[in-house]
C-alpha positions as CSV (number, residue, x, y, z in Angstrom):
1,M,10.9,13.1,0.5
2,S,10.6,12.8,-3.3
3,K,7.4,13.7,-5.0
4,V,8.4,11.7,-8.1
5,V,8.7,7.9,-8.0
6,G,10.0,5.6,-10.8
7,I,9.0,2.0,-11.2
8,T,10.6,-0.4,-13.6
9,F,10.2,-4.2,-14.2
10,T,13.2,-6.5,-14.8
11,D,13.8,-10.2,-15.5
12,Q,16.9,-10.2,-13.3
13,P,17.7,-8.7,-9.9
14,P,19.2,-5.2,-10.6
15,P,22.8,-4.6,-9.7
16,G,23.6,-2.1,-7.0
17,I,20.0,-1.9,-5.6
18,V,19.1,-3.4,-2.3
19,Y,16.5,-6.2,-2.1
20,L,13.7,-5.4,0.3
21,N,12.8,-8.8,1.8
22,I,9.2,-8.0,2.9
23,R,5.7,-8.7,1.6
24,D,3.5,-5.6,1.3
25,K,1.1,-3.7,-0.9
26,H,2.3,-2.0,-4.1
27,C,1.1,1.4,-2.9
28,R,3.1,1.0,0.3
29,F,6.2,0.1,-1.8
30,I,5.6,3.4,-3.7
31,G,5.4,5.3,-0.5
32,R,8.7,3.8,0.7
33,A,10.3,4.6,-2.6
34,R,9.8,8.3,-1.9
35,R,12.7,7.9,0.5
36,E,14.9,5.1,-0.9
37,A,15.5,2.8,-3.8
38,F,15.0,-1.0,-3.6
39,Y,13.7,-3.9,-5.6
40,I,11.3,-6.7,-4.7
41,R,10.1,-10.0,-6.3
42,A,6.7,-9.7,-7.9
43,E,5.5,-12.3,-5.5
44,D,6.3,-10.0,-2.6
45,I,3.2,-7.9,-3.5
46,S,0.4,-9.0,-1.2
47,C,-2.6,-7.0,-2.3
48,P,-4.9,-9.1,-4.4
49,L,-6.1,-6.1,-6.5
50,A,-2.5,-5.1,-7.3
51,R,-1.7,-8.7,-8.2
52,F,-4.6,-8.6,-10.6
53,Y,-3.6,-5.4,-12.3
54,L,0.1,-6.3,-12.5
55,G,-0.4,-9.8,-13.8
56,I,1.0,-11.7,-10.8
57,G,-0.3,-15.2,-10.3
58,R,-3.7,-16.3,-11.3
59,T,-6.7,-14.2,-10.3
60,K,-10.2,-15.6,-9.9
61,L,-12.4,-12.7,-10.8
62,K,-15.4,-13.7,-8.7
63,E,-13.2,-14.2,-5.7
64,L,-11.6,-10.8,-6.2
65,A,-15.0,-9.2,-6.8
66,R,-16.2,-10.6,-3.5
67,T,-13.1,-9.1,-1.9
68,L,-14.0,-5.7,-3.3
69,V,-17.5,-6.1,-1.8
70,G,-15.9,-6.9,1.5
71,W,-13.7,-3.8,1.3
72,G,-16.8,-1.6,0.5
73,D,-15.4,-0.9,-3.0
74,A,-18.3,-2.6,-4.8
75,A,-22.0,-2.6,-3.9
76,D,-22.4,-6.2,-4.9
77,L,-20.8,-9.0,-6.9
78,A,-22.1,-7.7,-10.2
79,A,-20.6,-4.2,-9.6
80,G,-17.3,-5.8,-8.6
81,L,-17.1,-7.9,-11.7
82,A,-18.1,-5.0,-13.9
83,Y,-15.3,-2.9,-12.4
84,L,-12.7,-5.6,-12.8
85,K,-13.6,-6.4,-16.4
86,T,-13.0,-2.8,-17.5
87,G,-9.5,-2.6,-16.0
88,S,-6.3,-2.3,-18.0
89,C,-4.1,-5.2,-16.8
90,F,-0.7,-6.7,-17.5
91,S,-1.0,-10.2,-19.0
92,R,2.0,-11.2,-16.9
93,S,4.4,-9.3,-14.6
94,S,8.2,-9.4,-14.8
95,P,9.8,-11.3,-11.9
96,Y,11.3,-8.2,-10.3
97,L,10.0,-4.6,-9.7
98,V,12.4,-1.8,-8.9
99,Y,11.1,1.3,-7.0
100,F,13.1,4.5,-6.6
101,P,13.0,8.2,-6.0
102,Y,13.3,9.8,-9.5
103,P,15.8,10.5,-10.8
104,R,18.4,8.0,-9.6
105,G,21.6,7.4,-11.6
106,D,21.0,5.8,-14.9
107,I,17.9,3.7,-13.9
108,K,15.3,4.0,-16.6
109,P,11.7,3.9,-15.2
110,A,8.9,2.2,-17.0
111,V,6.5,4.6,-15.4
112,L,6.8,7.8,-13.3
113,I,4.3,8.7,-10.6
114,T,4.2,12.2,-9.4
115,I,2.6,13.3,-6.1
116,G,1.3,16.9,-6.2
117,T,-1.4,19.4,-5.6
118,A,-4.1,19.9,-8.3
119,S,-2.3,23.1,-9.2
120,E,1.1,21.4,-9.7
121,I,-0.4,18.5,-11.6
122,Q,-2.4,20.8,-13.8
123,I,0.8,22.3,-15.1
124,S,2.0,18.9,-16.4
125,V,-1.4,17.9,-17.8
126,Q,-1.7,21.2,-19.6
127,E,1.8,21.0,-21.0
128,I,1.2,17.5,-22.4
129,C,-2.0,18.6,-24.1
130,A,-0.3,21.8,-25.4
131,R,2.5,19.8,-27.0
132,T,0.4,16.9,-28.5
133,G,-3.0,18.4,-29.0
134,M,-4.4,15.4,-27.3
135,R,-6.6,15.3,-24.2
136,I,-5.7,12.9,-21.3
137,K,-8.4,10.3,-21.2
138,S,-8.2,9.4,-17.6
139,S,-9.2,6.1,-16.1
140,L,-10.5,7.2,-12.7
141,S,-12.4,5.1,-10.0
142,G,-11.0,5.8,-6.6
143,I,-10.2,2.1,-6.4
144,G,-6.9,0.4,-7.2
145,A,-5.3,3.8,-7.8
146,A,-1.5,3.1,-7.5
147,C,-1.6,-0.4,-9.1
148,G,-4.4,0.1,-11.7
149,E,-4.6,3.8,-12.5
150,C,-1.0,4.7,-12.0
151,T,1.0,1.6,-13.0
152,A,-1.0,-0.8,-15.2
153,Y,-3.1,1.8,-17.1
154,P,-0.2,4.1,-18.3
155,L,1.9,1.1,-19.3
156,V,-0.9,-0.8,-21.1
157,T,-2.3,2.2,-22.9
158,G,0.8,4.3,-23.3
159,Q,-1.1,7.3,-21.9
160,A,-0.7,9.6,-19.0
161,N,-3.3,9.3,-16.2
162,V,-4.5,11.4,-13.3
163,S,-5.7,9.7,-10.1
164,V,-7.4,10.9,-6.9
165,G,-5.9,7.9,-5.0
166,C,-7.9,5.3,-3.1
167,N,-8.5,4.1,0.4
168,G,-5.3,2.0,0.3
169,S,-3.0,4.3,-1.7
170,R,-3.7,7.6,0.0
171,P,-2.2,6.4,3.3
172,G,0.1,3.9,1.7
173,I,1.9,6.5,-0.4
174,G,1.5,9.3,2.2
175,L,-0.8,11.6,0.2
176,K,-1.7,14.8,2.0
177,S,-5.2,16.2,1.8
178,G,-5.6,17.8,-1.6
179,E,-2.7,15.8,-3.2
180,L,-3.3,13.8,-6.4
181,L,-1.3,11.3,-8.4
182,F,-0.1,11.8,-12.0
183,A,1.3,8.8,-13.8
184,L,3.4,9.1,-17.0
185,P,4.7,6.2,-19.0
186,F,8.4,6.9,-19.6
187,N,8.1,6.7,-23.4
188,L,6.1,10.0,-23.1
189,K,9.2,11.5,-21.5
190,S,10.4,12.1,-25.1
191,M,8.3,15.3,-24.6
192,Q,10.6,16.5,-21.7
193,P,11.1,18.9,-20.2
194,I,7.6,18.4,-19.0
195,R,7.5,20.1,-15.6
196,L,7.4,17.0,-13.4
197,V,10.8,16.8,-11.8
198,Q,10.4,20.4,-10.4
199,F,8.2,18.8,-7.7
200,A,11.0,16.5,-6.5
201,V,12.3,17.6,-3.1
């Protein structure tokens, strides 16, 4: 099972990749992509928080904030709204998302998500800082990890991010106890060889 997953966004169905005709959460699609490549329609993403972060459909903030309260991810409506208003979100998603174990042929990812222990991810974080002199300014909440912290945030900001996961993404991706997520926009890959792919199994 791969420890590095690539995600890309396209306007047309990608040739040579199977369409996965199911509706599910973004984090569960990432978990499945550790084993196989596939594409979905943006509309196939069912989680309202992922739809918010990825710019799918129209999100009513108060309604989503109430959902966060119901999930136990916000103490009250004000806290839920405050969390949502500070998120980095796509204005609009492309119609199709491609998920795949990285690397796979010549598919270019928009974002790479690495699953690893703190010790493994520390190597990549330290190497980025050593090469650029810049600290990683992580957006971390334990909520909306796969969709917000590891997909939208890196692509909106152009910055790498570390995430501890969340109540949906930890089981959805199949994170073991002690494993974290490290997300890297592919444009930062110009700094390769950053030691990410060594984690792929």
